[in-house]
C-alpha positions as CSV (number, residue, x, y, z in Angstrom):
1,M,6.5,-61.1,154.8
2,T,8.1,-63.8,156.9
3,R,11.7,-64.3,156.3
4,P,13.2,-67.4,155.7
5,H,15.8,-67.4,158.7
6,D,12.2,-66.8,161.0
7,R,9.9,-69.6,160.4
8,G,10.9,-72.8,161.8
9,G,10.4,-75.3,159.7
10,W,8.2,-74.5,157.2
11,P,7.3,-74.7,154.3
12,T,7.1,-78.7,155.4
13,D,5.2,-79.9,158.4
14,E,7.8,-82.5,158.7
15,P,9.7,-82.9,162.0
16,I,13.1,-81.3,161.9
17,D,16.0,-83.9,161.5
18,R,18.3,-83.4,164.3
19,S,20.0,-86.5,164.3
20,D,24.1,-85.9,164.7
21,H,26.1,-86.3,161.2
22,Q,29.4,-86.5,160.3
23,R,30.4,-83.0,159.3
24,L,32.5,-82.6,156.4
25,D,36.3,-81.2,156.3
26,W,35.2,-77.9,155.0
27,E,32.5,-77.6,157.5
28,V,34.8,-78.2,160.5
29,R,37.5,-75.9,159.3
30,M,34.4,-73.0,158.8
31,D,33.8,-73.7,162.4
32,A,37.4,-73.5,163.7
33,L,37.5,-70.1,161.8
34,H,34.5,-68.9,163.3
35,Q,35.7,-69.4,166.5
36,V,39.4,-67.9,165.9
37,L,37.5,-64.9,164.4
38,G,35.4,-64.3,167.4
39,R,38.1,-65.0,169.6
40,K,40.3,-62.2,167.6
41,G,37.5,-59.7,167.9
42,L,36.4,-60.1,163.9
43,R,33.2,-61.2,164.6
44,T,30.1,-61.2,167.1
45,T,27.2,-63.5,167.1
46,D,25.1,-60.2,166.6
47,E,27.2,-59.4,163.5
48,M,26.8,-63.0,162.2
49,R,23.4,-63.2,162.9
50,R,22.5,-59.7,161.1
51,A,24.9,-60.8,158.1
52,I,23.2,-64.2,157.5
53,E,19.6,-62.5,157.8
54,S,20.9,-60.0,155.2
55,L,21.4,-62.7,152.6
56,D,18.7,-62.5,149.6
57,P,16.1,-65.2,150.4
58,E,16.5,-67.2,147.6
59,L,20.2,-67.6,148.4
60,Y,19.4,-68.2,151.8
61,E,17.3,-71.0,150.6
62,S,20.1,-72.6,148.5
63,L,22.6,-72.4,151.2
64,S,23.3,-75.2,153.7
65,Y,24.0,-74.2,157.2
66,Y,27.9,-73.9,157.3
67,E,27.7,-72.4,153.8
68,R,25.5,-69.5,155.5
69,W,28.1,-68.9,158.0
70,T,30.7,-68.6,154.8
71,A,28.3,-66.0,153.1
72,A,28.3,-64.2,156.3
73,L,32.0,-64.3,157.3
74,E,32.7,-62.8,153.8
75,I,30.2,-60.1,154.5
76,L,31.7,-59.2,157.8
77,M,35.4,-59.4,156.5
78,V,34.8,-57.1,153.6
79,E,32.6,-54.4,155.9
80,K,35.6,-54.3,158.5
81,D,38.3,-54.1,155.5
82,V,40.1,-57.0,156.5
83,L,39.8,-58.7,152.9
84,T,38.0,-57.1,149.8
85,S,35.4,-58.9,147.4
86,E,38.2,-59.1,145.0
87,E,40.9,-60.9,147.3
88,I,38.1,-63.4,147.9
89,D,36.9,-64.2,144.5
90,G,40.4,-64.2,143.6
91,K,41.4,-66.6,145.9
92,M,38.3,-68.8,145.0
93,A,39.1,-68.7,141.2
94,Q,42.9,-70.0,142.7
95,L,41.5,-73.0,144.5
96,E,39.0,-73.9,141.5
97,Q,42.2,-74.5,139.4
98,P,43.1,-78.3,138.7
99,G,45.7,-79.4,141.0
100,S,45.1,-76.5,143.6
């Protein structure tokens, strides 16, 4: 069975939209974090690809490009004992509180 990351534009025959778009602030921050972690030796391109490809197909389909990066970085930071899932979940809960 073809995994979602390995099928091009499927399931549609429409051309892929290659136009530039304005990135959201959080996407710019995610790109910066991605670069910093790479320079610090905490992630490699191959590790990112493996982590993204390990996402459940339904989750993969539901996430945007940078959301996939976020999920992959979480996987890698937990694997490398940089952060725990509990630390990440706790910070996310804190940030979701009004006034945060």
